[in-house]
C-alpha positions as CSV (number, residue, x, y, z in Angstrom):
1,M,152.8,191.5,89.8
2,R,152.4,191.5,86.0
3,P,155.4,191.6,83.8
4,A,156.2,194.8,81.9
5,L,154.8,195.2,78.4
6,P,157.3,195.3,75.5
7,R,158.0,198.7,74.1
8,D,158.1,199.5,70.4
9,P,161.6,201.0,69.9
10,T,160.5,203.1,66.9
11,R,157.5,204.7,68.6
12,G,158.5,204.5,72.2
13,T,155.0,203.1,73.1
14,V,153.4,199.8,73.8
15,P,152.2,198.0,70.6
16,P,148.4,198.2,70.1
17,E,147.9,194.4,70.4
18,F,149.2,194.5,73.9
19,E,147.2,197.6,74.8
20,R,144.0,195.9,73.8
21,R,144.8,192.8,75.8
22,D,145.7,194.9,78.8
23,M,142.5,196.9,78.6
24,A,140.4,193.7,78.4
25,Y,142.2,192.4,81.5
26,M,141.5,195.6,83.4
27,T,137.9,195.7,82.3
28,Q,137.3,192.1,83.5
29,G,138.9,192.9,86.9
30,A,136.8,196.1,87.3
31,L,133.6,194.1,86.5
32,R,134.5,191.5,89.1
33,A,135.1,194.3,91.7
34,Q,131.8,196.0,90.8
35,G,129.9,192.7,91.0
36,G,130.9,192.4,94.6
37,L,130.1,196.0,95.4
38,L,126.7,195.7,93.6
39,S,125.8,192.6,95.6
40,R,126.7,194.4,98.8
41,F,124.4,197.3,97.9
42,S,121.6,194.9,97.0
43,D,122.0,193.2,100.3
44,L,122.0,196.5,102.1
45,R,118.8,197.6,100.2
46,T,117.1,194.3,101.2
47,T,118.1,194.7,104.8
48,L,116.9,198.3,105.0
49,A,113.6,197.3,103.4
50,E,113.0,194.6,105.9
51,K,113.9,196.9,108.8
52,M,111.6,199.6,107.5
53,A,108.8,197.1,107.2
54,R,109.3,195.9,110.8
55,R,109.4,199.5,111.9
56,A,106.1,200.2,110.2
57,V,104.5,197.2,111.9
58,Y,105.8,198.5,115.3
59,R,104.5,202.0,114.8
60,R,101.1,200.9,113.5
61,T,100.7,198.4,116.5
62,L,101.9,201.0,118.9
63,N,99.5,203.7,117.6
64,E,96.6,201.3,117.6
65,L,97.2,200.1,121.2
66,Y,97.8,203.7,122.5
67,S,94.6,204.8,121.0
68,L,92.7,202.3,123.2
69,S,91.4,203.4,126.6
70,D,92.7,201.8,129.8
71,R,89.4,199.9,130.1
72,D,89.7,198.5,126.5
73,L,93.3,197.4,127.3
74,A,92.2,195.8,130.5
75,D,89.5,193.9,128.6
76,L,92.3,192.5,126.4
77,G,94.3,191.7,129.4
78,I,97.0,194.3,128.6
79,H,98.4,196.9,131.0
80,R,99.4,200.2,129.4
81,S,103.0,199.6,130.5
82,Q,103.1,196.5,128.2
83,V,102.1,198.3,125.0
84,R,105.7,198.9,123.8
85,S,106.8,195.4,124.4
86,I,103.7,194.0,122.6
87,A,104.3,196.2,119.7
88,W,108.0,195.2,119.6
89,Q,107.1,191.5,119.6
90,A,104.5,192.1,116.8
91,A,107.2,193.7,114.7
92,Q,109.7,190.8,115.4
93,D,107.1,188.2,114.4
94,A,106.2,190.0,111.2
């Protein structure tokens, strides 16, 4: 805990030189706290962007494979029940 600031007996307030020092101290502490919060938001934004990109790959692959006929899938060696797992794997590899 910080020590109490001296009071000016004539005015009943804290002298201005102590107020300025105290404000600078609080501002530096607030900036440090915001830096941690800003980095967390930046990390969150990066994570969400990566997940959205993977989801886009999944949806695109899924749509392309579902648009193929059973015969086309058989030519590729894929059964229709494997489409979702192939799309998921494509998204994980992206």
